[in-house]
C-alpha positions as CSV (number, residue, x, y, z in Angstrom):
1,M,-168.4,-144.6,-40.1
2,V,-170.9,-141.9,-38.2
3,A,-171.8,-140.0,-41.7
4,G,-172.4,-143.5,-43.2
5,A,-174.9,-144.6,-40.6
6,V,-176.9,-141.2,-40.2
7,A,-177.2,-141.3,-43.9
8,A,-178.7,-144.8,-43.4
9,A,-181.0,-143.4,-40.5
10,M,-182.4,-141.4,-43.1
11,V,-184.2,-144.3,-44.7
12,G,-187.1,-145.1,-42.2
13,G,-188.2,-145.0,-39.1
14,T,-186.9,-148.4,-38.3
15,A,-183.2,-147.7,-39.4
16,L,-183.7,-144.2,-37.4
17,A,-183.9,-146.4,-34.2
18,A,-181.1,-149.2,-34.8
19,T,-178.6,-146.5,-36.4
20,A,-179.4,-144.2,-32.8
21,A,-179.2,-147.3,-30.6
22,Q,-175.7,-148.4,-32.5
23,L,-174.1,-144.7,-32.0
24,I,-175.2,-144.5,-28.9
25,A,-173.7,-147.9,-27.9
26,A,-170.6,-147.0,-29.7
27,R,-170.6,-143.4,-27.8
28,Q,-171.1,-145.2,-24.6
29,Q,-168.5,-147.5,-25.1
30,N,-165.8,-144.7,-26.1
31,Y,-167.0,-143.0,-22.5
32,K,-166.3,-146.2,-20.9
33,Q,-162.4,-146.4,-22.4
34,I,-162.1,-142.9,-21.3
35,G,-162.9,-143.8,-17.7
36,K,-161.1,-146.7,-18.0
37,A,-157.7,-144.9,-19.1
38,F,-158.4,-142.0,-16.4
39,K,-159.0,-144.5,-13.5
40,A,-155.3,-146.5,-14.5
41,V,-153.5,-143.1,-14.4
42,N,-155.4,-142.1,-11.1
43,D,-154.3,-145.1,-9.7
44,E,-150.9,-144.9,-11.3
45,L,-150.0,-141.9,-9.4
46,K,-151.6,-142.8,-6.2
47,K,-148.3,-145.7,-6.3
48,D,-144.5,-144.4,-4.4
49,S,-143.1,-145.0,-7.9
50,P,-146.0,-144.2,-10.8
51,S,-145.0,-145.9,-14.2
52,V,-144.1,-143.6,-16.6
53,D,-145.0,-146.5,-19.4
54,T,-148.3,-146.7,-18.1
55,L,-148.8,-143.2,-17.6
56,R,-147.7,-142.9,-21.4
57,G,-150.0,-145.7,-22.8
58,N,-152.9,-144.2,-20.8
59,A,-152.6,-140.4,-21.7
60,R,-152.3,-141.3,-25.4
61,T,-155.5,-143.3,-25.5
62,L,-157.2,-140.2,-23.3
63,D,-155.6,-137.8,-25.9
64,Q,-157.1,-139.9,-28.8
65,L,-160.2,-140.2,-27.9
66,A,-161.3,-137.0,-26.6
67,R,-160.3,-134.9,-29.6
68,R,-163.0,-137.3,-31.1
69,V,-166.1,-136.4,-28.3
70,P,-168.0,-133.9,-31.1
71,G,-168.0,-136.5,-33.7
72,W,-169.7,-138.6,-30.8
73,F,-173.1,-136.5,-30.9
74,P,-174.6,-136.8,-34.4
75,K,-178.1,-135.4,-34.2
76,G,-180.6,-137.8,-33.7
77,T,-179.0,-139.7,-30.8
78,G,-180.0,-137.8,-28.1
79,P,-182.8,-138.9,-25.9
80,E,-185.6,-138.6,-29.0
81,A,-184.1,-141.7,-30.0
82,G,-185.9,-143.6,-27.1
83,V,-182.7,-145.6,-26.3
84,K,-181.3,-144.9,-22.6
85,T,-178.9,-142.3,-23.0
86,A,-177.5,-139.9,-20.6
87,A,-176.6,-137.0,-23.1
88,L,-179.1,-134.0,-22.2
89,P,-180.6,-132.4,-25.3
90,V,-178.7,-128.9,-24.5
91,I,-175.5,-130.8,-26.6
92,W,-177.9,-130.5,-30.0
93,Q,-179.7,-127.2,-28.5
94,K,-176.4,-125.3,-28.0
95,P,-173.8,-127.0,-30.0
96,A,-171.3,-123.8,-29.7
97,E,-171.6,-124.4,-26.1
98,F,-171.1,-127.8,-26.0
99,R,-168.1,-128.0,-29.4
100,A,-166.4,-125.5,-26.6
101,A,-166.2,-127.8,-23.7
102,A,-165.5,-130.4,-26.1
103,A,-161.8,-128.6,-27.1
104,R,-161.2,-127.9,-23.3
105,L,-161.7,-131.5,-22.7
106,A,-159.7,-132.2,-25.8
107,A,-156.9,-129.6,-24.8
108,A,-156.6,-131.2,-21.4
109,A,-155.9,-134.8,-22.4
110,R,-153.5,-133.1,-24.8
111,A,-151.7,-131.7,-22.2
112,L,-151.8,-134.7,-20.0
113,D,-150.2,-136.8,-22.9
114,A,-147.1,-134.0,-23.6
115,A,-146.4,-134.3,-19.8
116,A,-146.7,-137.9,-19.8
117,A,-144.6,-138.1,-23.1
118,K,-141.6,-136.3,-21.3
119,G,-142.1,-138.1,-18.6
120,D,-142.5,-135.6,-15.6
121,V,-144.9,-137.1,-13.1
122,A,-145.2,-134.1,-11.0
123,Q,-146.9,-132.8,-14.3
124,V,-148.5,-135.6,-15.1
125,R,-150.2,-134.9,-11.5
126,T,-151.3,-131.4,-12.8
127,A,-152.6,-132.2,-16.4
128,T,-154.7,-135.1,-14.5
129,G,-156.5,-132.6,-12.5
130,A,-157.3,-130.4,-15.2
131,L,-158.6,-133.1,-17.3
132,G,-160.8,-134.1,-14.1
133,G,-161.8,-130.4,-14.2
134,A,-162.8,-131.1,-17.7
135,C,-164.8,-134.4,-17.4
136,K,-166.6,-132.8,-14.6
137,N,-167.4,-129.4,-16.5
138,C,-169.1,-131.7,-19.3
139,H,-170.7,-134.2,-17.0
140,Q,-172.4,-131.1,-15.0
141,S,-173.5,-129.4,-18.5
142,F,-174.6,-132.1,-20.8
143,K,-174.9,-135.4,-18.8
144,A,-178.0,-136.5,-16.9
145,Q,-177.0,-137.2,-13.2
146,G,-178.3,-139.9,-11.4
């Protein structure tokens, strides 16, 4: 989908703006899903008896989405697109650093998913903290604050 949208974006200026807007909107929707799943895990962990099924489902969502993050930032979908986005230009200026941060996020989400799959709530707590740290790292480095 992204490759096709990017190819269509090269046709003309108007198509680029529309395509960039669509890609940015999709990226933002994906991040909302990540936020919702992460909140659900944290909320569940606050309970006296967390539901392992709830933890598993949300950890699976986080794992699946986190590994896709690098593909959500094709060239032309930053602030230069003229569409509201919190993505900082450094994402495209230092792509190796961004990919490394995204890989840390994916690894943390994978670890959370593995802990939840085992049903180990204590390990889920630890993995949730690590995932939060990976999220925070990207937010501080690659996302406009405010």
